[in-house]
Structure formats: C-alpha cells, structure tokens
C-alpha positions, -999 to 999 in steps of 0.1 A, spaced: 3 0 -2 15 32 -11 19 60 15 3 95 18 24 123 10 28 152 35 13 183 28 37 214 19 29 245 36 12 265 12 -16 291 10 -54 294 1 -69 328 -10 -106 336 -23 -122 366 -42 -162 362 -54 -149 353 -87 -114 338 -82 -92 310 -59 -58 312 -54 -33 292 -39 6 296 -36 24 262 -27 63 256 -37 78 291 -52 39 287 -77 10 308 -82 -18 293 -96 -51 315 -103 -84 299 -110 -111 329 -124 -146 319 -130 -171 340 -136 -211 342 -156 -215 338 -195 -201 366 -214 -223 397 -215 -238 408 -248 -215 437 -251 -185 414 -240 -192 393 -270 -196 419 -294 -161 427 -284 -147 395 -286 -166 385 -318 -152 420 -334 -113 409 -321 -120 370 -337 -135 375 -364 -164 345 -363 -196 342 -347 -188 333 -311 -199 296 -295 -234 302 -275 -218 299 -242 -183 321 -243 -171 324 -207 -146 355 -222 -136 360 -187 -127 325 -174 -90 321 -173 -61 295 -152 -30 314 -147 1 299 -130 29 315 -125 70 299 -114 80 332 -91 120 318 -91 119 319 -130 91 343 -139 75 315 -159 40 322 -167 14 301 -182 -23 310 -191 -57 291 -203 -82 315 -213 -110 319 -238 -100 346 -263 -65 331 -268 -83 298 -268 -108 309 -296 -82 322 -322 -69 287 -325 -102 280 -345 -94 283 -383 -105 313 -401 -112 315 -434 -116 281 -458 -107 247 -444 -76 230 -461 -57 202 -455 -52 188 -422 -82 210 -404 -100 187 -401 -134 201 -415 -165 185 -409 -203 182 -427 -230 174 -407 -243 136 -413 -271 147 -436 -252 169 -461 -241 145 -482 -273 126 -491 -293 163 -490 -270 170 -513 -269 139 -539 -311 138 -537 -309 173 -557 -280 165 -577 -287 135 -590 -296 134 -627 -328 112 -622 -344 135 -597 -370 162 -607 -360 181 -571 -345 216 -576 -313 223 -574 -299 237 -540 -296 276 -539 -260 282 -532 -250 306 -502 -213 317 -490 -193 292 -469 -190 299 -436 -158 319 -431 -143 295 -403 -147 263 -389 -179 262 -375 -168 230 -352 -145 254 -330 -120 227 -336 -88 240 -318 -54 220 -304 -49 251 -281 -21 239 -257 -21 270 -233 -2 303 -239 24 323 -227 10 357 -214 39 378 -227 35 361 -258 2 366 -267 9 404 -262 43 406 -283 65 416 -250 96 392 -237 98 380 -205 115 350 -190 87 331 -200 98 338 -237 134 329 -234 121 295 -217 112 272 -250 92 241 -250 117 208 -266 109 179 -278 107 153 -247 135 125 -243 113 94 -249 142 74 -224 145 100 -196 116 88 -171 114 126 -158 98 137 -194 67 118 -189 35 122 -169 33 96 -140 -1 81 -141 10 64 -107 16 96 -90 -21 107 -101 -36 83 -94 -21 75 -55 -49 87 -27 -29 117 -20 -52 148 -10 -60 175 -30 -53 206 -20 -68 229 -50 -92 219 -76 -105 239 -98 -131 239 -133 -127 262 -160 -156 264 -187 -141 282 -218 -167 281 -239 -196 257 -252 -218 255 -282 -244 226 -295 -238 232 -331 -273 240 -347 -286 208 -327 -260 192 -347 -239 178 -315 -217 200 -291 -184 214 -290 -169 223 -262 -137 234 -237 -131 228 -203 -98 230 -183 -93 216 -148 -63 218 -124 -55 198 -89 -26 204 -66 -14 178 -45 13 180 -20 37 161 -51 26 180 -81 7 196 -108 -15 188 -129 -38 204 -154 -58 191 -183 -73 212 -208 -101 190 -231 -118 202 -264 -150 176 -267 -164 177 -303 -196 152 -311 -209 161 -348 -241 136 -348 -241 105 -370 -206 119 -382 -178 119 -358 -163 123 -321 -131 141 -316 -112 152 -286 -81 170 -283 -63 168 -247 -36 193 -232 -19 182 -201 3 198 -180 21 182 -147 52 193 -127 63 178 -99 77 198 -69 109 174 -65 121 178 -103 153 190 -107 160 206 -125 127 218 -124 107 213 -154 75 212 -165 55 187 -189 33 190 -219 12 164 -234 -7 172 -264 -31 146 -278 -62 145 -302 -79 115 -312 -113 110 -336 -132 80 -348 -166 81 -367 -197 84 -347 -210 47 -356 -177 36 -338 -183 54 -305 -219 46 -304 -211 3 -306 -193 8 -272 -222 24 -254 -226 1 -222 -265 -1 -231 -276 6 -267 -309 19 -253 -292 46 -238 -277 73 -256 -267 97 -227 -230 85 -225 -228 102 -258 -229 137 -241 -202 133 -213 -169 143 -224 -152 113 -201 -172 86 -216 -159 100 -250 -124 104 -239 -124 67 -227 -134 52 -258 -113 70 -280 -82 61 -263 -90 25 -254 -92 22 -294 -60 9 -316 -40 38 -323 -43 27 -359 -81 34 -361 -82 65 -333 -50 86 -345 -41 76 -381 -71 66 -400 -96 86 -373 -132 98 -394 -110 101 -421 -106 136 -418 -66 141 -421 -72 163 -391 -34 171 -383 -47 172 -345 -42 135 -347 -10 125 -325 5 127 -293 33 146 -288 53 151 -253 75 183 -251 93 198 -213 101 234 -207 133 234 -184 126 261 -158 158 264 -137 190 242 -135 209 232 -106 239 253 -100 250 291 -106 
C-alpha cells in the first residue's frame, strides 16, 4: 500500500470570482465568471472575426506562475478561440460536414431527380465546429513582449528519460487534493447538430500540479473528436521542469456508439469523459491514424518539456 505524501506549506485565498493557491514557489489562480454579456461578446467577436460559441465564458482563465524563473502560463477563452481556423478550411484542418449534408445534396443533384438544385449560399468562413489544438499560452507571447517565459522554450521530451513523462501512478495515488478548479471556456450545440466545448481542470497535490485542458467535439452521425493538453509539474523535479502532453483522437460516430454500455441509453454520448475513454482505448491505428478520415493534423501524441531552472549558478 503506497503512503500518502506529506502536505507542504501552502496558502489559499479567494475572491467572489477567483480562487488561488501559493505553494512551492508557484502562484496559481483560477477565475470562473458568468457567461459573457452581450457587449463583451460583441467586443470579442469583433476581435476574432467570426461568430462566438453560444456559451462563451470570456472572463474565465487559469494562470500559473513559477516565481523563481518568472515563467508564466495561462489558459483563457480569447486565446483558445484564436486557434479556431478562419477562412476556407484546407488539408489538415479536419473540416466536418453534418451527417445529412451529402445525402441531402445528392438527392438534389442526382440526374434522375426532379427536385430543384439547392440555392447556393456563401460558405462559413471559419470552422463551425470550433475545433482547436490550443496548448495554453504564455501571456508575454500573446502580448508580443519579452519576459522569462518567452526565453524558456518547449523542447521535445526524451522518450528514454523517465522524468520526461507524466507519472500516472502518482496521479492515481490517494494523496489529498489541496486545490481543485474547473474552468469552462466555451460550449456550443452546433445548431442542434452536436456539441463542441472546452473545459480546463486543475488539481494541486502535495507533490505536483496537474492540468487537463480538454476539447470535445460531437457531430451527430458523423464523428467524435477529443484534444487533450496535459500539463504536469513535480515539485521535486531537478532541474525544475514542466511536462506538456498534447494528444488528439477521433473516430466515426457509429464506432463510438457501438461501445455504449447499453444500446438503448445514448446519454454517455454527451459525456466528454466517456467519449475520451472510448477514443483512447481504441487502437492507435483507428483513433490517431485513420480517425474519421478527416486527415486532421491534431491526431497525434506529442510530449515536450520546459526547463524552468537548472541546478548550479
């Protein structure tokens, strides 16, 4: 039986819309606010240049700062939505059409049909599914300014170095959770064709920080898609480093539906955790190579590290 880690000294604080923890040279703030107002949405939409998701939490964010190095990282709605493709979708963008679109169009263009051709309309000049591979951002980079965060680069992890991977055994240990927050950034029902949402979770344990930012897409009768950004830092790492794992999976709608516990209950298909579990348990050839045949560039698993401080002078 594994022993429970000792709780280090830490400080918790709270305001009406945010919670924070200071622990082992880190300052972490999670801010959760109501859905953006009409005026806030108008300003954000003007900045982005495309319609916003139905539920946009424009003031929500998660920030973390490593005080000795000055390294700062953040997850927020504005910078996440900046990762949505604007303009015509091309190779690798993972463009999706609703399930009935091809059949609908074929019924009106088949040589033997008497139905009139559909009236053409301008295509949407953005990815209507809000698909993204948002990995978080550094505040100074977003503002175009220099700081220690911009001087510390993400580099590919060494697959042969155990300290460059996220230790699942530590994350599943029954250690006390000193700080936990869920920060929704947006959600949209895709005009009743499915669901698209981005949710960030963080938990701080006595030995580490763990963040999961999960984008989940369901397009009814077409596909399921998940993109996870995992951030891990061990307080005992030497040199002090942060691990970031970026993973994307997708599969045809029916392939996930066949794995329902009960074929009469479709409720799990609206559960991001169930969707992610199914997609990650599929063979890699199905979920990260073939996928739903969209050729989405997000289908991968990549691990990288940022070294915050080195031993010695």
